[in-house]
N, C-alpha and C positions, 0 to 999 in steps of 0.2 A: 504493500500500500504506500510505502514511502516514495515510490516512483510515480504515483498518480499526481496530477497537477493540483496546486493550491491557489487560493485567491491571492491577489497582490497585497491587499491591506486587511489587517485584522484589528479588532478592539477587544478589550476585556469585558466579558458579559457580567462579571460579578456573580455568576452562578456556577457552582461547583461542577455540575454535570455537563454544562455547556463549554466552560473554559473560554478561550478566545473564539470569537465568531467574526465572519466577514464584516468589514466596517459599514457596509451599506445594508446589512440585515438589522431587523428590529429585535429587541429582547422584551417580551411581553408576557404577562401572566395570562393563562387561558381565560380567566374570568373577564379580562378586558376585551376579549374577542367573541365571547359567547356566554350565555347562561349555562350552568352545569346543573342538570335536573336528574332526578331519580325516577326509575321505573316504578310500577305499582302492580300489585297482585289482587285478583279477585279473592275474596275470603268467604268461607274457608276454601283453601285451594283444592281440597279433595271432593268438592261438590261436583257431581257429574253434569249438572246443568251448565257449567261453565265451559264444557268441552264438546267439540263436534268434529268428527273426522273429515267433514266436508267444509269446515269453517273457512272463512276468508283469510284469517290471520293465523300464522304459525305461532305456537307458544314456545318461547326460548327459555331453556334451563341452562344452568352453568355447564352441565354435561354436554349440551349441544355446542357450546362455544369451545369447550376444551377439546372436543373431537374434531373441530374445524380448523382450517388454516386461516388465510386472510379473509375469505368470504364465507358467509353463512348461506348455504344453498338449500338446506332442509332441516326440519326438526322432527321429533318423534310424535309430537302432539299438536293439535290445532284447537283454537278457542271457538266457542259459539259466539253469536252476536252479543249475547249478554256478557259472556266472559271478557270479550275484547273491549266492551264498553267500560269495564272496570279496571282495565290495565292501561298501559301507554303504547300507542300504536306507532310503529316505525315503518316508513315507506322504503322501498328498494333504494339502494345506494345511500343509506344512512349509516352512521358509525355510532357504536356504543362501546362501553368499557366495563369489564367485570370488576366489581369492587368487593367481591366475596368469593371464597373458594379459590379459583384460579385468578388470584388478585392481579389486576393490571393488564389482563389480556384484552386487547382490542379486537373488534371484528366489524366488518362491513357487511350488512345484510343485502342479499340480492332478491329477497322475497319480502312480502308484507309480513310483519312480525310484531308480536307484543312482548315487552320486556317487564320483568318484575323488579323489585327494589334491590336486587343484587347487582343491578347495572345502573350506570349513569349515561346520559346522552347529552348532545350539544346542539340544541335547537336553532341557535343563531349563528352557527359556524358558516362563514362565507368563503373561507379559503378552501384549498384542496383537501377533501376528506382522506385521500390516499396519503398525502403528506402527513396529516395528523395521525393516521394509522401507523406510519413508520416511526414517528416520534415515540408513540407508546410502545411499539414493537421492539424498540431498542432496549427497553427495560430501564434505561438510565434515569428518566425523570423521577423514578421512585426512590432514588438514593436519599437516605435520611428519613424516608417516610415509612420504612419497614421493608423487609426482605421480599423481593418478588416471588410469588408462588406460595407464600405462607398464608395462614388463616387471618392475619392481621388485615382488617378491612380498611379500604379507603372510604372517603365520603365526598360529598359535593364540594365541601370547603377545601379539603386537601388537594383534590384534583383541580379545582378552580385556581388555586394558588400556585400551581406548577408553572414555572417560567420556561418558555420555549424560545428558540431562535426562529424568526419568521423572515424568509426571503421574499422578494417580489413574486407575483403569481407565476410569471413565465419560468422562473427558476424552480419554483415548487413543482411545476409540471415536468421540467427537465430532470429533477431529482427523482420523481416518481417513475418516470420512464426508464431512467438508468437502473434504479433498484429493481423494478419489475423484471427487466431483462436479465440483469446480472444475477439476481437471486434465483431466477428460474434455472440458470445454468448451474449454480451451486446446488440447488435442490435436486437437479437431475443427477449430479455426481453423488450426492448423499444417497439418493434412492438406489443407485447402482451398487454402492457399497453396502447398503442395508440388505439388498437382494443377495449379494455375495455372502454376507454374514449369516443370513437365513440358510443358505445352501450349505455353508460350512458347519453350522450348528446341526442341521439335519444329517450331514455326513458323519458328524461326531456321534450322534445318537445311534445311527445305523451301525457304525463300527462297533460300538459297545454291545448293542443288542445282539448282533450276529455272533460275536465272539462268546458271549456268556450263555447263549441259548443253543448255538449250533456247534461250538467248538472251533478248532483251528484246522482240522483235517477235512478237506472237502469230499474225501472218498469214504468217510466212515458210514457205516450202516445206521439208518435213522429209524425212529419209532414214533408213533403218536403219543404225545404226552398226556392227552386228555385235558389239557389246560389251555384255554383260548389264547392267552397272551404269550405262551411259550411255543405253541405249535409243535412241530416235530423236533425231537432232540436226539442226540446220539443214543444208540441202543443200550450202551453200558451205563448211562447216567440214571440215577435214582430220582424219583419224584416224591416229595413229602411236604407236609405242612411245616412252616417255619417254627411253630411253637415248640418243636422238639429240639431246636438248636439255639434259640435265643430267649433272653428275657427282654421285655419291652414295657417300660413304664414312663410316666411323665417325669420331667425334670422337676427341680425345686424352685419355688417362687423366690424372687430376690427383689427387695425394694429398690425402686429406681434411684433413690438417693445414695445407694451403695454401689452404683455403676458409674464409672468415670469414662468419658469418651476416649481419653488418652491415658496410657499407663504411666504410673509414677513409681517411686521407690517401694511403696507399700501396696499399691494396687496394680499388680501386674499379672493377675490370673484372668485369662480370657473368659468372657461371659458369652455363651453360645445360645442363641434363640432359634426360632424356627427358620429364619432366613440367614443364619450364619452369625458372624461376630457382631455383638451388640456393644461391647466396651470391655472394661476391665474392673475387677474387684479384688478384695483382699484375700479371700479364702476360696478353696475349691470344694466341689462336692463329688468329683471323680478324678482319679489320678492315672487311670490306665487308658489303653486304646478303647474306643467305643464308636458308635455311630449315632449321630443326632439327626432326627427327622422332624421337620416342621409338622406340628399337629393342629394349628389353628390358623384360619384366614385363607385368603385366596391362594397363597403360595404354599399351603400345607402339602407335605409330601416331598419337599426338598430334602436331599440326602447329603449329609456332611460327615466326612471321616475325621475323627478327632484323635490325634496321636500325641496329645500333650495334656498336662494337668489343666483342668478347666472347671467351670461352673456351668452345667447344663440347666437352663431355666425352664419354667413350666410351660413355655410355648413350644417346647420340643419334646419328642419322645427319645428316651435314652435306651439304645439297644446294646446289649452285651451278649457276647457268645457264651453259651453254656455247653458247647460240644466241640470236639476236635474235628468234626466232619467238614467244617468250613474254614477257609482262609478269610480273614476279615476284609482284606482288600478285594477279593473276588466278590464277597457278599455286597460290598459297597457298589461295585459295578452292576451287580445283578439287581439290586434295589433301584438303582437309577434307571435301569432299562425297563423296570416295571411301570413307571409313572404312577406312583402311589396316590397322587392327587385324585385319580379316578375313583378311589375308594372312599373319599371324604363325603360327608353328608352334604347334600345339595340344599343348603340353607343360606341365609344372609351372612352367617358366620360359619363357613365350612369347618368341619371338625374331623380329624383322623384319630382313631383310637388304637391303643396297643393291641386290643383284641382283634381288630381288623387286620393289622399287619401280621400278627402271629397266625391268623387263619389262612394266609396266602400259601398256595402251593408253589414250590420252586423246584428247579432242577439242581442236582448235586453231582458234579463230576468227581472223579477221584482226585485226591489232593494234588497229585503230580500235574494233572491237567489244569486244575485251578491255578497253580503257580505259573504254569506256562501261559495261560490266558492273561494273567495279571502282568507278566513281563511283556507280553505282546502289546497289550493295551497301553501300558506305561510308556513304551517306546514310541508307538505310532501316534498316541495322543499328544506327545510333546510337540511334534512338528505341526500338528493341526491346531493346537492351542497357541502356538506362536503366530500362525496365520490369523487366527481369531483376534489375538491381541493387536496385531498390526492393523487389521481392518477397523477395529474399535477405535484405535488411536486416530486413524484417518478420518473417521466419522466425527470424532470429537474436534479435530483440528478444523474440519470444514464448518462445523456449527459455530465454533469460536470465530472463524473468519467471517461468517455470515453476520453474526451479532456485531462484531467490530465494524464491519463495513457499513451497516445501517447507521450506527452511532456516528462514525466519521463523516458520513454524507449529510445527515440531517443536522449536524452541528457546524457544517461548512468547512471541515478540515480538508475536504476534497472538492475540487471544482469540476463538476461533471458536465458543464454546459456544452463543451465541445468534444466530449469523449465519445468515441465510436467503438461499439462492441462488435466482436466477431460473431 
């Protein structure tokens, strides 16, 4: 970005997030350019009279905005004539801003829509709505107002008091045109990397699944396991319930005040929850190798191999071997291939129990084969994991570039007026 052109003259805006801006740009509070008003909801919101699948106005929830990019094209619900009369109606090509949930996320609606009081809108905005969108999309105006994406709500006053740098109208349009085109290129690159990431992740899952359920010898005689997720397995392998080989119980509760984000001299024992490392504490509740499996929430069923002294908390199941028929590393790979999340209760708060895990039927190769499979997977997954790490870093770098580019352009650090994109 340092090679991109700058304006000739700058002035100090006196605003932290803006810094120096082109000398001919204005620095103004949003409230000097428009009123900032809040949406409204028909009450009670669960009254079916307020909804109609054929209604003229879409009903916008925070989830609809979170799931959208720059433009709102559709929602999951529509309001009846009565419902829309009790809300705030937005016409196509209007901009509004989330002030709760996904705090600070802007969106431009392309459909007739109604917004509730978790959004604010700008009824008197006469400048480019796309330029205002990119100002908010940078995330920088919220510096000092609370962390972007937290539950700390904005309001009409805090949004109205935000100071922005405002170029002439023709420059606003040039900026929007540049960002639309350049970000489309960046987003295409990100999408390609995300597709590659998905394929590599699928390849990783397939590699593990095939090795732990089919073995390494392609010519071995197979048999029906009688277990749907296993399919055919080598004829010499046994099939049995896990209960004969493991104990499986919930970990122990630990007060949040006893968990530190970073380790120190006294609190250096890892605390393991359902989704892995939570932080550090002073004491452990298990000192040997074990397996921790998430037991609560959308990510329950995640499998973690723990080979160090730790505290397994009550959001995880603690699995210990009680038989010498399994190598613990092989069992980790086997459980990961099972997708234990499928066993969880299908409720608002999914739950996986030790009883469910122990009832699972699994395949048991001879110990020699288990060790060979573990060595094979350890070796082959190393190169695959390096690729995954590289792709993840590339995606992160592209996203950081995207965010920085928006900020640099809407604050005038780059002069895009005469820039030509390939």
